[in-house]
N, C-alpha and C positions, 0 to 999 in steps of 0.2 A: 475340711474335705475339698479337694481340688477338682475343678472341672476340666483340667488339662487332658488332652488326648494322650493315650499311651504312646511312648516313643518306640519305634521299631528298633530292635537290636540288629546289628550288622556284623558280618564276618568280613575282615579285610585281609587281603593277601597282596604282598608286594614282590615283584620280580624284576630282574634286569636281564636283558639280552644284548648281545654284541653283534648280531648279524641277522639277516632275514631268515636263514636256516634255523637259528636258535629261536626266533620268534614263532616260526611254524611248529617247531618242537614243543614250545611252551603251549601253543594252541592245542596240540594233541593232549597234553597233560591237563589243561584247563577243562577239557570236555568232561573229565571226571567230577567237576564241580556242578555241572549242569543237570537240572531235573525239570522235565516238562510238567506243567506249562510254565514257561518262563520267558520274560522279555528283558533283555539287557541292552542298555545304551552303550554304544562304542564311541568313546570320545577321544579326540586327538586332532591335531592340525592335519592339513593335507599332506599326504606322503609319510605319515608317521608309522604306518604299518597295520592299520585296522584290518584291511583285507588280507594281509599276510598272516595275521593271527587267525582269522577265520579259516584260511586254508588248512591249518593244523586241526582246528576243531572239526571241520567237515571230514577230513581224512580219518580222524579218530572215530567218527560215527560210521565209517565205511560207506560214506555217501558219495565221495568223489576223490580223485587224486588232487594234490595241491595245484598242479598245472592246469587243472580244469576249472578252478575257482578264480573268478574275476570279479572286479568291482561292479556292482549293479548301478553305477552312476547314471547311466542313460535308461536302463530298463526299470530301475527303482527297486525291483525285487528279484532275487534268485531263490529258488526252492530246491532243497536237497532232501532225498529220502534216505534214511539211515537207520541204525540201531544203537541203542544205549542200554546197557545192562540187560541185553537180550530182548528188549522190547522195541517195536517200531517207533521211530521218531521222525518228525518233519522239522527241518531246520530252514528258517527263512532268514536270508541276509538282505537287509534293506539299506539303501543309501538315500537319505532325504535331503542331501545337499542342495538339490535343485528346486525343492519345494519351499514356498514362502508363507503359506497360510494353513490354518487348521482345516479350512474348506478343501484345499488340495489334498491334504492328508486323508480326509474322510473318503475321498474318491478311491483310495487304495483298498478300502475294505479291511483294514487291519484287524478289526474286531472279529471278522470271519476267519482270519488266519490263526488266531490265538485259541486253538483247540486244546484239549487235554494232553495231546501227544506232541505239542509244538514248542519249539524254542525259536524265539525271534531275536536276532542280533541286529541292532538298529544304529547305523552310522548317522550322525547328526540329529539323533532323536532329542537331544537336549534343547533343540530349537522350539519344541512343541510341548506346551503344558500338558496336553492329553497323554503324550508318551511318557513324560516325566511321572505323571500320576500312576500309570500302569506298570512302570518299570519295577522289576524285582531286584535291580542292581545296575551296576555299570562297570565297564572296563575302560580305564583311562590309560592312553599310551602317550608318553612324552619323550621327545627326542632329547638325548643328553649330549652326545658328540658323535659325529660320523654316523655309523649304523647302530650305535648303542641306544637302547630304549629302556625306560622305566615303565613298567606295566603294573597298574594297581587295579585289583579286582575287589569290588565292594558288593556283597550280596546281602540283601535283607533276609533276616531269619524268618523262615516260614513259621506259621502258628503251630504246626506239628513238628516234632524233631525229625531230622533227616534219617533215612535208613542207616543202619550200622555200616554198610559198605561205603557210605559217603563221609564217614567220620574223618578220614585223613586221605583224601583222594590223590594228593600230590606228594610224591616221595622224592 
């Protein structure tokens, strides 16, 4: 008998885009994979298109138009009210690039944001152990050449199976 903790199963999706417009379009499609409550880490170098991807997700949730979505680099958090599968949802887009410590992170009140109807997309969340522990997955964006991007989405499997409408959200 082993004392090892169970290993969480993951679903992994990989995509390629060749322009900012395609990255926004992919964001619209990825919204179908999201189910609150959820916290996803957005990983990628500066300028790889993390906020560009969020523009599409926000638009798919009917929360804002892509040109209204900007990086929360200086404000740290942007909040959007939208709908997902007919239910109200809050989307929080966080950029933790300028934070250096868990103590600074605690001052944001992230735990208060993670309500049952919330989705949090956290840029630079991998810097913080507490975020890594809470995350239900990550989206990694890597530059390939020019505007081409490789986007890998890894979602931890929930303990309950997803609703049937989420079986194949990206066509």
